[in-house]
Steps between C-alpha positions, in 0.01 A plus 500: 500500500491804270672802658326822391577868544222756454564851371233737629434259787333761722260625234147365467580244231827405665309419817253282310786310331655449844174356634456262207862386522460441874223252425711313244721226646731519197592871542696697756522880483851570625535876440313807384593826328307820568559871556305442821734269690261425788507127572141377474574129480770247587744601224734803489420802280763702311470836324777404255490145355881489498493512881370142505784251469307176550394238249174501304338307217265765357394863548144632469446873445185690595658839561541809282678576172743718699635184667574320174863595442624388841294181484632407156856566611456270799336219300762511223786491751338211691385321180152504652181440295265798532119519481400859413143581605540879498361703208554853372857465372629759251687413179842528666398261774356254249836505322670425834268203556569360154875540553484322837296215347805406295674413827221367725147360460241777533125442521303805394131538426242774511274284715549181704136390493423175319168648384662806344746287311213295362337830401819589308457187292130570445552859380770383260257253346220757490717764333625253239147390420326840505775689319431850369123475541506580873636793701697407813480687831659399832379627838695431818392585855717501812508634856569867564858438620629347176753743353557374145244534222416319287566182692759251385219252444312740270812539290551123501146456367551774241821333382318166478226654286739690272718193447224330300331795330551536123628859547744697715291622792534844657449520878288802597489597868328838495213611275430826682748703296407343165169609351465265206340164420669187625776371276459161335821358644478623857496304824353726765629450854318664792592500871276533805638554852280487807420340832637155568452341158754217485506474123256487211591472133254506213575462130216619276467396134238734355370419153195579289193433717686266739753517782723232649644560848772297673532598865702388801445612860734433792324512836812451711873570467556144613469381138805707405705393801414134441607539139829654613571201725424261213730703276776487762480122517507478123786744453720347770524192280590695185839393370561775247501881516224670307157662520215283626130573544168341595471321170821311583364412842166384363672273251 
């Protein structure tokens, strides 16, 4: 049986992962990490990961970028594979993740949904085919409590588009302060925050007299939690340190 620890176990997504794992006969959640150490389930909860001295096979993180350093330290010391589901890391934290991936397997993706990862492949193909003849705009919508903008998924889609364009794309996040026509090599990225929107991402290819739209909508956070559990199972079997993502899992 796979022994899992959950970072951010008392948050909304942590609770959903706990519920999904509870219904899986192959997984046992044995500990949780959270600034809120209230015990909401059968496993103990620790504010500092280093307080937990038991054994584990994999860690899943749905917490906050502020928890990253302590979590990485714990996983490196314990040689524990880590699934990172949190977004909003700064450049220094991304460097820390890359450094840790040289010592342990780390699974990191902007979105754990199977549908979104198919959309990544579709926008790559569309950008390669349409080339310079179409302008690219990305619109992402999330609930009012989401703190980072643009979303990690929007950036993942933008990176997918730019990777196959015949030019070096410039990401533009704010047009309010720039009163000039749209640049030829821009990828516009817009964020909407409101209500209880789980997650919507739309990539628009706007050309002369025609528009192609590739859109994904998540109606429940369960799709992300289920993806995290699948990633945990996959990563627990990884033999080598390194960075892994949904494309590795799908293969």
